[in-house]
ROKOLKOL-980403 format. One record per atom (N, C-alpha, C, CB): residue number from 1; atom name; z, x, y. Coordinates in nm, 4 decimals, padded with zeros to 6 digits, always signed. Glycine has a CB too. Layout:
N
NUM  CA  Z  X  Y
...
This chain:
84
1  N  -03.0517  -03.9996  +00.2557
1  CA  -02.9626  -04.1364  +00.2239
1  C  -02.9495  -04.2253  +00.3440
1  CB  -02.8067  -04.1012  +00.1766
2  N  -02.9796  -04.3259  +00.3003
2  CA  -03.0203  -04.4328  +00.4162
2  C  -02.9044  -04.4321  +00.5187
2  CB  -03.0417  -04.5966  +00.3545
3  N  -02.9375  -04.4699  +00.6594
3  CA  -02.8289  -04.4763  +00.7444
3  C  -02.7650  -04.5884  +00.7330
3  CB  -02.8578  -04.4581  +00.8673
4  N  -02.6348  -04.6091  +00.7280
4  CA  -02.5537  -04.7114  +00.6868
4  C  -02.5488  -04.8014  +00.8327
4  CB  -02.4017  -04.6506  +00.6242
5  N  -02.6119  -04.7622  +00.9195
5  CA  -02.6115  -04.8886  +01.0414
5  C  -02.7449  -04.9450  +01.0266
5  CB  -02.5902  -04.8352  +01.2170
6  N  -02.8437  -04.9190  +00.9526
6  CA  -02.9644  -04.9796  +00.9337
6  C  -02.9712  -05.0656  +00.8027
6  CB  -03.0662  -04.8761  +00.9357
7  N  -03.0069  -05.1837  +00.8080
7  CA  -03.0121  -05.2707  +00.6629
7  C  -03.0900  -05.2365  +00.6106
7  CB  -03.0284  -05.4027  +00.6493
8  N  -03.1020  -05.2617  +00.4735
8  CA  -03.2286  -05.2250  +00.3820
8  C  -03.3244  -05.2938  +00.3999
8  CB  -03.2159  -05.2313  +00.2489
9  N  -03.4451  -05.2548  +00.3718
9  CA  -03.5586  -05.3543  +00.3904
9  C  -03.5391  -05.4876  +00.3216
9  CB  -03.6880  -05.2954  +00.3388
10  N  -03.4902  -05.4768  +00.1908
10  CA  -03.4497  -05.5932  +00.1136
10  C  -03.3689  -05.6953  +00.1914
10  CB  -03.3717  -05.5494  -00.0030
11  N  -03.2649  -05.6337  +00.2599
11  CA  -03.1704  -05.7296  +00.3370
11  C  -03.2345  -05.7956  +00.4372
11  CB  -03.0557  -05.6644  +00.3988
12  N  -03.2965  -05.7026  +00.5219
12  CA  -03.3783  -05.7684  +00.6317
12  C  -03.4798  -05.8517  +00.6099
12  CB  -03.4316  -05.6854  +00.7051
13  N  -03.5806  -05.8430  +00.4990
13  CA  -03.6509  -05.9434  +00.4604
13  C  -03.5845  -06.0816  +00.4102
13  CB  -03.7251  -05.8901  +00.3701
14  N  -03.4826  -06.0605  +00.3257
14  CA  -03.4084  -06.1713  +00.2973
14  C  -03.3531  -06.2454  +00.3731
14  CB  -03.3349  -06.1522  +00.2367
15  N  -03.2756  -06.1867  +00.5054
15  CA  -03.2283  -06.2500  +00.5931
15  C  -03.3331  -06.3319  +00.6712
15  CB  -03.1579  -06.1666  +00.6619
16  N  -03.4487  -06.2631  +00.7001
16  CA  -03.5468  -06.3289  +00.7722
16  C  -03.5984  -06.4710  +00.7037
16  CB  -03.6606  -06.2286  +00.7887
17  N  -03.6210  -06.4358  +00.5635
17  CA  -03.6864  -06.5501  +00.4714
17  C  -03.5766  -06.6662  +00.4954
17  CB  -03.7046  -06.5024  +00.2887
18  N  -03.4563  -06.6317  +00.4779
18  CA  -03.3530  -06.7329  +00.4827
18  C  -03.3151  -06.8314  +00.5852
18  CB  -03.2571  -06.6766  +00.4670
19  N  -03.4053  -06.7877  +00.6848
19  CA  -03.4057  -06.8828  +00.8321
19  C  -03.5121  -06.9877  +00.8131
19  CB  -03.4488  -06.7887  +00.9847
20  N  -03.5572  -06.9853  +00.6834
20  CA  -03.6701  -07.0911  +00.6635
20  C  -03.8055  -07.0731  +00.7952
20  CB  -03.5820  -07.2632  +00.6763
21  N  -03.8592  -06.9505  +00.8063
21  CA  -03.9548  -06.9379  +00.9491
21  C  -04.0734  -07.0191  +00.9169
21  CB  -04.0102  -06.7703  +00.9936
22  N  -04.1530  -07.0512  +00.9982
22  CA  -04.2566  -07.1210  +00.9906
22  C  -04.3590  -07.0162  +00.9735
22  CB  -04.2716  -07.2114  +01.1004
23  N  -04.5005  -07.0871  +00.9111
23  CA  -04.5766  -06.9673  +00.8712
23  C  -04.6150  -06.8871  +00.9791
23  CB  -04.6930  -06.9993  +00.7990
24  N  -04.6223  -06.9083  +01.1080
24  CA  -04.6616  -06.8310  +01.2202
24  C  -04.5360  -06.7439  +01.2195
24  CB  -04.6945  -06.9161  +01.3608
25  N  -04.4294  -06.7594  +01.2185
25  CA  -04.3266  -06.6563  +01.2163
25  C  -04.3146  -06.5552  +01.1222
25  CB  -04.2195  -06.7085  +01.2125
26  N  -04.3682  -06.6072  +01.0019
26  CA  -04.3669  -06.5229  +00.8739
26  C  -04.5113  -06.4081  +00.9172
26  CB  -04.3951  -06.6446  +00.7059
27  N  -04.6304  -06.4650  +00.9806
27  CA  -04.7219  -06.3775  +01.0314
27  C  -04.6915  -06.2875  +01.1276
27  CB  -04.8126  -06.4368  +01.0718
28  N  -04.6019  -06.3071  +01.2014
28  CA  -04.5641  -06.2314  +01.3171
28  C  -04.4423  -06.1340  +01.2966
28  CB  -04.5339  -06.3277  +01.4261
29  N  -04.3761  -06.1615  +01.1432
29  CA  -04.2595  -06.0687  +01.0983
29  C  -04.3036  -05.9215  +01.1120
29  CB  -04.2153  -06.0979  +00.9416
30  N  -04.2237  -05.8632  +01.1549
30  CA  -04.2461  -05.6980  +01.1477
30  C  -04.0855  -05.6516  +01.1194
30  CB  -04.3204  -05.6188  +01.3196
31  N  -04.0606  -05.5132  +01.0243
31  CA  -03.9576  -05.4834  +01.0261
31  C  -03.8914  -05.4462  +01.1724
31  CB  -03.9600  -05.3993  +00.9372
32  N  -03.7759  -05.4041  +01.1575
32  CA  -03.6784  -05.3831  +01.2926
32  C  -03.7384  -05.2576  +01.3143
32  CB  -03.4944  -05.3796  +01.2789
33  N  -03.6971  -05.1986  +01.4702
33  CA  -03.7763  -05.0604  +01.5035
33  C  -03.6548  -04.9594  +01.4332
33  CB  -03.8107  -05.0277  +01.7050
34  N  -03.5379  -04.9833  +01.3758
34  CA  -03.4618  -04.9108  +01.3007
34  C  -03.5251  -04.8691  +01.1694
34  CB  -03.3471  -04.9781  +01.2838
35  N  -03.5849  -04.9809  +01.0998
35  CA  -03.6534  -04.9578  +00.9822
35  C  -03.7441  -04.8982  +00.9951
35  CB  -03.6859  -05.0443  +00.9200
36  N  -03.8258  -04.9168  +01.0920
36  CA  -03.9654  -04.8633  +01.1330
36  C  -03.9470  -04.6913  +01.1419
36  CB  -04.0163  -04.9376  +01.2970
37  N  -03.8267  -04.6807  +01.2122
37  CA  -03.8266  -04.5018  +01.2454
37  C  -03.7826  -04.4420  +01.1293
37  CB  -03.7178  -04.4411  +01.3730
38  N  -03.6860  -04.5562  +01.0593
38  CA  -03.6619  -04.4516  +00.9307
38  C  -03.7662  -04.4365  +00.8054
38  CB  -03.5267  -04.4961  +00.8596
39  N  -03.8868  -04.5088  +00.8271
39  CA  -03.9809  -04.5284  +00.7110
39  C  -04.0518  -04.3917  +00.7945
39  CB  -04.0790  -04.7072  +00.6831
40  N  -04.0939  -04.3808  +00.9166
40  CA  -04.1510  -04.2467  +00.9773
40  C  -04.0865  -04.1172  +00.9050
40  CB  -04.1159  -04.2392  +01.1443
41  N  -03.9567  -04.1363  +00.9086
41  CA  -03.8784  -04.0466  +00.8616
41  C  -03.8842  -03.9799  +00.7381
41  CB  -03.7844  -04.0896  +00.8681
42  N  -03.8839  -04.0846  +00.6459
42  CA  -03.9030  -04.0847  +00.4950
42  C  -04.0580  -04.0157  +00.4655
42  CB  -03.8907  -04.2551  +00.4329
43  N  -04.1501  -04.1145  +00.5439
43  CA  -04.2978  -04.0446  +00.5099
43  C  -04.3289  -03.8979  +00.5478
43  CB  -04.4093  -04.1230  +00.5837
44  N  -04.2346  -03.8617  +00.6549
44  CA  -04.2672  -03.6968  +00.7055
44  C  -04.1974  -03.6383  +00.6064
44  CB  -04.2110  -03.6365  +00.8660
45  N  -04.1044  -03.6821  +00.5304
45  CA  -04.0305  -03.6012  +00.4357
45  C  -04.0993  -03.5835  +00.2950
45  CB  -03.8947  -03.6633  +00.4180
46  N  -04.1450  -03.6973  +00.2784
46  CA  -04.2516  -03.6941  +00.1665
46  C  -04.3605  -03.6100  +00.1706
46  CB  -04.3082  -03.8113  +00.1510
47  N  -04.3958  -03.5988  +00.2871
47  CA  -04.5174  -03.4973  +00.3108
47  C  -04.5108  -03.3651  +00.3082
47  CB  -04.5702  -03.5102  +00.4232
48  N  -04.3650  -03.3540  +00.3630
48  CA  -04.3160  -03.2021  +00.3417
48  C  -04.2539  -03.1879  +00.1724
48  CB  -04.1735  -03.1642  +00.4721
49  N  -04.2649  -03.2900  +00.1092
49  CA  -04.2072  -03.2628  -00.0145
49  C  -04.0374  -03.2210  +00.0024
49  CB  -04.2990  -03.1419  -00.0808
50  N  -03.9498  -03.2970  +00.0634
50  CA  -03.8419  -03.2449  +00.0836
50  C  -03.7495  -03.3702  +00.0483
50  CB  -03.8346  -03.1807  +00.2209
51  N  -03.8192  -03.4916  +00.0171
51  CA  -03.7301  -03.6175  -00.0117
51  C  -03.6242  -03.5941  -00.1462
51  CB  -03.8394  -03.7535  -00.0453
52  N  -03.5125  -03.6412  -00.1144
52  CA  -03.4196  -03.6646  -00.2273
52  C  -03.4562  -03.7674  -00.3159
52  CB  -03.2914  -03.6946  -00.1830
53  N  -03.4079  -03.7845  -00.4217
53  CA  -03.4296  -03.9202  -00.5254
53  C  -03.3803  -04.0045  -00.4488
53  CB  -03.3571  -03.9315  -00.6755
54  N  -03.2592  -04.0145  -00.3946
54  CA  -03.2255  -04.1400  -00.2990
54  C  -03.3208  -04.1823  -00.2292
54  CB  -03.1273  -04.1216  -00.2043
55  N  -03.3641  -04.0844  -00.1351
55  CA  -03.4657  -04.1225  -00.0257
55  C  -03.6024  -04.1504  -00.1047
55  CB  -03.4847  -03.9950  +00.0929
56  N  -03.6497  -04.1070  -00.1937
56  CA  -03.7535  -04.1481  -00.2794
56  C  -03.7704  -04.2948  -00.3215
56  CB  -03.7400  -04.0751  -00.3901
57  N  -03.6364  -04.3172  -00.3794
57  CA  -03.6040  -04.4570  -00.4179
57  C  -03.6182  -04.5699  -00.2952
57  CB  -03.4527  -04.4555  -00.4731
58  N  -03.5812  -04.5083  -00.1918
58  CA  -03.5362  -04.5979  -00.0646
58  C  -03.7201  -04.6302  -00.0171
58  CB  -03.4103  -04.4825  +00.0864
59  N  -03.7942  -04.5162  -00.0091
59  CA  -03.9382  -04.5430  +00.0217
59  C  -03.9970  -04.6052  -00.0543
59  CB  -04.0112  -04.4503  +00.0371
60  N  -03.9895  -04.5875  -00.2057
60  CA  -04.0332  -04.6951  -00.2888
60  C  -04.0103  -04.8385  -00.2613
60  CB  -03.9836  -04.6745  -00.4018
61  N  -03.8935  -04.8654  -00.2211
61  CA  -03.8511  -05.0208  -00.2033
61  C  -03.9360  -05.0475  -00.0564
61  CB  -03.6508  -05.0494  -00.1889
62  N  -03.9121  -04.9570  +00.0313
62  CA  -03.9876  -05.0142  +00.1476
62  C  -04.1374  -05.0304  +00.1240
62  CB  -03.9684  -04.9260  +00.2691
63  N  -04.2074  -04.9515  +00.0199
63  CA  -04.3465  -04.9635  +00.0056
63  C  -04.3860  -05.1171  -00.0737
63  CB  -04.3969  -04.8262  -00.0816
64  N  -04.2898  -05.1132  -00.1779
64  CA  -04.2710  -05.2670  -00.2411
64  C  -04.2492  -05.3693  -00.1508
64  CB  -04.1535  -05.2811  -00.3342
65  N  -04.1741  -05.3800  -00.0826
65  CA  -04.1472  -05.4684  +00.0244
65  C  -04.2661  -05.5053  +00.1292
65  CB  -04.0365  -05.4082  +00.0955
66  N  -04.3146  -05.3848  +00.1799
66  CA  -04.4212  -05.4043  +00.2605
66  C  -04.5354  -05.4689  +00.2046
66  CB  -04.4567  -05.2922  +00.3092
67  N  -04.5683  -05.4323  +00.0662
67  CA  -04.6888  -05.4762  -00.0112
67  C  -04.6336  -05.6399  -00.0284
67  CB  -04.7178  -05.3756  -00.1750
68  N  -04.5284  -05.6793  -00.0714
68  CA  -04.4632  -05.7974  -00.1162
68  C  -04.5027  -05.9043  +00.0458
68  CB  -04.2654  -05.7556  -00.1615
69  N  -04.4666  -05.8488  +00.1420
69  CA  -04.4988  -05.9188  +00.2691
69  C  -04.6080  -05.9300  +00.3012
69  CB  -04.4533  -05.8775  +00.3664
70  N  -04.7343  -05.8193  +00.2720
70  CA  -04.8608  -05.8308  +00.3137
70  C  -04.9433  -05.9390  +00.2250
70  CB  -04.9203  -05.6934  +00.3112
71  N  -04.8958  -05.9631  +00.0976
71  CA  -04.9608  -06.0477  -00.0109
71  C  -04.9027  -06.2015  +00.0354
71  CB  -04.9090  -05.9934  -00.1844
72  N  -04.7854  -06.2105  +00.0762
72  CA  -04.7251  -06.3183  +00.1571
72  C  -04.8204  -06.3850  +00.2727
72  CB  -04.5982  -06.2579  +00.2238
73  N  -04.8270  -06.2931  +00.3674
73  CA  -04.9191  -06.3192  +00.4993
73  C  -05.0532  -06.3463  +00.4641
73  CB  -04.9251  -06.1975  +00.5990
74  N  -05.0985  -06.2713  +00.3669
74  CA  -05.2230  -06.3035  +00.3067
74  C  -05.2642  -06.4295  +00.2533
74  CB  -05.2372  -06.2294  +00.2178
75  N  -05.1596  -06.4860  +00.1748
75  CA  -05.1345  -06.6143  +00.1246
75  C  -05.1746  -06.7193  +00.2234
75  CB  -04.9941  -06.6278  +00.0880
76  N  -05.0764  -06.7185  +00.3201
76  CA  -05.0599  -06.8006  +00.4252
76  C  -05.1799  -06.8142  +00.5016
76  CB  -04.9573  -06.7591  +00.5023
77  N  -05.2365  -06.6831  +00.5354
77  CA  -05.3733  -06.7026  +00.6390
77  C  -05.4852  -06.7953  +00.5458
77  CB  -05.4571  -06.5216  +00.6872
78  N  -05.4888  -06.7594  +00.4200
78  CA  -05.5697  -06.8467  +00.3242
78  C  -05.5455  -06.9782  +00.3313
78  CB  -05.5516  -06.8150  +00.1915
79  N  -05.4250  -07.0161  +00.3288
79  CA  -05.3587  -07.1668  +00.3303
79  C  -05.4225  -07.2345  +00.4772
79  CB  -05.1583  -07.1586  +00.3337
80  N  -05.3758  -07.1422  +00.5657
80  CA  -05.4480  -07.2099  +00.7081
80  C  -05.5628  -07.2178  +00.7382
80  CB  -05.4215  -07.1615  +00.8146
81  N  -05.6469  -07.1400  +00.6671
81  CA  -05.7985  -07.1468  +00.6894
81  C  -05.8337  -07.2578  +00.6024
81  CB  -05.8834  -07.0092  +00.6523
82  N  -05.7660  -07.2961  +00.4759
82  CA  -05.8084  -07.4139  +00.4036
82  C  -05.7950  -07.5360  +00.4949
82  CB  -05.7255  -07.4318  +00.2739
83  N  -05.6753  -07.5587  +00.5477
83  CA  -05.6241  -07.6739  +00.6363
83  C  -05.7188  -07.6923  +00.7559
83  CB  -05.4731  -07.6448  +00.6911
84  N  -05.8035  -07.5953  +00.7792
84  CA  -05.9064  -07.6010  +00.9105
84  C  -06.0097  -07.7132  +00.8854
84  CB  -05.9956  -07.4495  +00.9349
């Protein structure tokens, strides 16, 4: 189960994007240390095959949001290169 003190990755990303960040700020974005720690925990639990169904769903969400941000960053880098 997610620690209630740590926002979900969706909330953290949406909060960040709602600030209308610059392209460079998006490129520099990293999940909070709390979320990174939670991810390490979930990955370890997954490796040990001890994830609960809730934890598995949380890990899936983190992986999806990581992929989404990676795609966004790639598109920004392409546009920045085209503008040069």
